[in-house]
C-alpha positions as CSV (number, residue, x, y, z in Angstrom):
1,X,207.6,-13.6,173.4
2,X,205.4,-16.8,173.3
3,X,205.3,-19.0,170.4
4,X,202.2,-19.1,168.4
5,X,201.2,-21.6,166.1
6,X,198.0,-21.5,163.5
7,X,195.4,-24.2,164.0
8,X,192.4,-25.2,161.8
9,X,189.2,-25.7,163.9
10,X,186.4,-27.6,163.1
11,X,184.3,-24.8,161.3
12,X,187.2,-24.2,159.0
13,X,188.4,-21.2,160.8
14,X,191.7,-20.8,162.3
15,X,192.8,-20.0,165.8
16,X,196.3,-19.6,167.5
17,X,197.9,-22.5,169.7
18,X,200.4,-21.6,172.5
19,X,202.4,-24.7,172.9
20,X,204.2,-23.7,176.2
21,X,200.7,-23.2,178.0
22,X,199.1,-26.1,176.1
23,X,195.9,-23.3,175.3
24,X,194.1,-22.3,172.0
25,X,193.0,-19.0,171.7
26,X,189.3,-20.2,170.6
27,X,187.4,-23.4,170.8
28,X,188.6,-26.0,168.6
29,X,185.3,-27.2,167.9
30,X,185.0,-23.6,165.8
31,X,186.6,-20.1,166.3
32,X,184.2,-18.2,164.6
33,X,181.1,-20.1,165.5
34,X,181.9,-19.6,169.2
35,X,182.9,-15.8,168.7
36,X,179.6,-15.3,167.0
37,X,177.6,-17.1,169.6
38,X,179.2,-15.7,173.1
39,X,180.1,-11.8,171.9
40,X,177.9,-11.3,168.9
41,X,174.7,-13.0,169.6
42,X,174.8,-12.8,173.7
43,X,176.4,-9.6,173.6
44,X,176.4,-6.9,170.7
45,X,172.9,-8.4,169.3
46,X,171.7,-8.2,172.7
47,X,172.3,-4.8,173.9
48,X,170.2,-2.1,172.3
49,X,172.7,0.8,172.8
50,X,173.4,3.1,169.7
51,X,176.0,4.1,169.5
52,X,177.5,1.5,171.8
53,X,180.8,1.5,173.4
54,X,182.7,-1.9,173.6
55,X,185.7,-2.9,175.7
56,X,187.4,-6.1,174.8
57,X,189.9,-7.6,177.2
58,X,192.2,-9.8,174.9
59,X,192.3,-8.7,171.4
60,X,194.4,-11.8,170.2
61,X,193.6,-12.6,166.7
62,X,191.2,-9.7,166.1
63,X,188.4,-11.9,165.5
64,X,185.9,-10.4,167.9
65,X,186.6,-6.9,166.6
66,X,186.2,-8.0,162.9
67,X,182.8,-9.5,163.6
68,X,181.7,-6.4,165.4
69,X,182.7,-4.3,162.6
70,X,180.8,-6.5,160.1
71,X,177.8,-6.5,162.4
72,X,178.0,-2.7,162.9
73,X,178.0,-2.2,159.0
74,X,175.1,-4.7,158.6
75,X,173.1,-3.0,161.4
76,X,174.1,0.7,160.5
77,X,175.0,0.9,164.2
78,X,177.7,3.2,165.7
79,X,180.5,1.0,167.4
80,X,183.0,2.4,169.6
81,X,185.3,-0.4,170.2
82,X,188.5,-0.3,172.8
83,X,190.3,-3.7,173.2
84,X,193.3,-4.5,175.8
85,X,196.1,-7.0,174.9
86,X,199.2,-7.7,176.6
87,X,200.8,-9.8,173.7
88,X,200.0,-8.4,170.2
89,X,200.1,-11.3,167.5
90,X,202.8,-10.7,164.9
91,X,201.9,-9.5,161.7
92,X,203.2,-12.3,159.7
93,X,200.5,-14.4,161.6
94,X,197.7,-12.1,160.9
95,X,198.1,-12.4,157.2
96,X,197.4,-16.0,157.1
97,X,194.6,-16.0,159.4
98,X,191.4,-17.0,157.1
99,X,188.8,-15.0,159.1
100,X,188.3,-12.5,156.0
101,X,187.8,-15.8,153.4
102,X,185.3,-17.3,156.3
103,X,183.2,-14.3,157.4
104,X,183.0,-11.4,154.7
105,X,185.3,-11.5,151.9
106,X,184.2,-8.4,150.4
107,X,185.1,-6.7,153.6
108,X,188.6,-8.5,153.8
109,X,190.5,-5.4,153.9
110,X,188.7,-4.1,156.9
111,X,190.0,-7.0,158.9
112,X,193.8,-5.9,158.3
113,X,192.8,-2.4,158.7
114,X,192.0,-3.1,162.1
115,X,195.3,-4.7,162.7
116,X,197.3,-2.1,160.9
117,X,195.5,0.6,163.2
118,X,198.0,2.4,165.1
119,X,198.0,1.4,169.0
120,X,196.8,3.8,171.6
121,X,195.1,6.0,169.2
122,X,191.3,6.0,168.4
123,X,191.1,4.9,164.5
124,X,188.0,5.1,162.5
125,X,188.0,2.1,160.2
126,X,184.2,3.0,158.7
127,X,181.5,5.0,159.3
128,X,179.9,2.6,161.8
129,X,183.1,1.3,163.4
130,X,186.0,3.0,165.4
131,X,188.9,1.1,167.3
132,X,191.6,1.9,170.1
133,X,193.9,-0.8,170.6
134,X,195.6,-0.6,174.2
135,X,198.5,-2.6,175.1
136,X,198.8,-3.3,178.7
137,X,198.2,-5.9,181.8
138,X,194.4,-5.6,183.0
139,X,195.5,-5.9,186.5
140,X,197.4,-2.5,186.5
141,X,195.6,-0.9,183.5
142,X,193.5,2.4,184.4
143,X,190.5,3.1,182.2
144,X,189.5,6.4,181.6
145,X,186.1,5.8,179.8
146,X,182.9,4.0,180.4
147,X,181.7,1.0,178.7
148,X,178.3,-0.6,177.7
149,X,179.3,-4.0,176.9
150,X,182.5,-6.0,177.9
151,X,183.6,-8.9,175.9
152,X,185.8,-10.9,178.5
153,X,187.9,-13.1,176.4
154,X,191.2,-13.8,178.6
155,X,192.8,-17.1,178.5
156,X,191.0,-19.8,180.7
157,X,191.3,-19.3,184.6
158,X,193.5,-22.5,184.7
159,X,196.0,-20.4,182.7
160,X,195.5,-16.8,183.8
161,X,193.7,-17.3,187.2
162,X,194.7,-13.7,188.0
163,X,192.6,-12.6,185.5
164,X,189.2,-13.9,186.8
165,X,189.8,-12.5,190.6
166,X,186.9,-10.5,192.3
167,X,189.3,-7.3,192.3
168,X,189.4,-7.8,188.4
169,X,185.7,-7.8,188.2
170,X,185.2,-4.6,190.6
171,X,187.5,-2.7,188.2
172,X,185.1,-3.5,185.3
173,X,182.0,-2.7,187.1
174,X,183.3,0.8,187.9
175,X,184.4,1.3,184.1
176,X,180.9,0.7,183.0
177,X,177.8,2.6,182.2
178,X,174.4,1.8,184.1
179,X,172.9,-1.8,182.8
180,X,176.4,-2.6,181.2
181,X,176.8,-6.3,180.1
182,X,179.8,-8.5,180.6
183,X,179.7,-11.6,178.4
184,X,182.4,-14.4,178.6
185,X,182.8,-18.1,177.4
186,X,183.7,-19.3,180.9
187,X,180.8,-20.5,183.1
188,X,182.9,-21.7,186.1
189,X,181.5,-21.2,189.4
190,X,184.6,-19.4,190.4
191,X,183.9,-16.7,188.0
192,X,180.1,-16.7,188.4
193,X,180.8,-16.0,192.5
194,X,183.4,-13.3,191.5
195,X,181.0,-11.5,188.9
196,X,178.2,-11.7,191.8
197,X,180.3,-10.1,194.5
198,X,181.4,-7.4,192.1
199,X,177.9,-6.1,191.5
200,X,176.6,-8.2,188.4
201,X,173.4,-10.3,187.9
202,X,174.7,-13.3,186.3
203,X,173.0,-15.6,183.9
204,X,174.0,-18.8,182.6
205,X,173.2,-19.6,178.7
206,X,173.7,-22.3,176.4
207,X,177.1,-22.7,175.1
208,X,178.4,-23.2,171.1
209,X,179.4,-26.4,170.0
210,X,181.6,-28.4,172.5
211,X,180.7,-26.1,175.5
212,X,177.6,-26.5,177.7
213,X,177.4,-23.0,179.0
214,X,178.5,-19.3,178.6
215,X,177.8,-16.3,181.0
216,X,176.1,-13.0,180.5
217,X,176.3,-10.7,183.4
218,X,174.4,-7.5,183.6
219,X,175.5,-4.6,186.2
220,X,173.6,-4.0,189.2
221,X,173.4,-0.1,189.3
222,X,174.6,1.3,192.7
223,X,175.7,-1.9,193.8
224,X,176.3,-1.8,197.7
225,X,180.1,-3.5,197.9
226,X,180.0,-2.8,201.8
227,X,177.8,-5.8,202.2
228,X,179.9,-8.1,200.2
229,X,182.7,-10.2,201.5
230,X,186.0,-10.7,199.6
């Protein structure tokens, strides 16, 4: 079990820090503002699917799920949210995280309801938001659903290089619907090349504070893998 410490980021919101890896779960410039910029503005608000089926790689603190729930409630939009996590965060730390106070205090109970939802089971949190939390390793996980939007929020390639390889993005291609979107905070060249080789059209977008760019990739329907070199 990895040791995690709660840290305060520059926008006043919490993140987790793993000393063993020297890695934060979010940008130290602001956890909430980064998540909104990358996953809500560039992802959920950009897509016009309703209902929309979302896959998140890296449930972590539950921040992206909670922001998506709040967005679903405001827009009266049906969101079916699946999230894959290999190392779930302990309940004691979840209780300390200040996201409800920073985002929507009136809906703070929904943040805890997300975390209390049973794993491996689809749970309806509100009329507009349902979640299924999956525990497992992306490298050998088999998805039974098709998704419209993927939040790719794994640890950075320097920490988890095996999760940013071509085979991973090919797997995501095959579990998405036509015109699906992948958004991620990482804009490294190796990530752009892997996404393109896996059948996505990649666009570099301005990043949140402390980050020059992020990526949004759109699925190329009926992509011909035979013409691609691994």
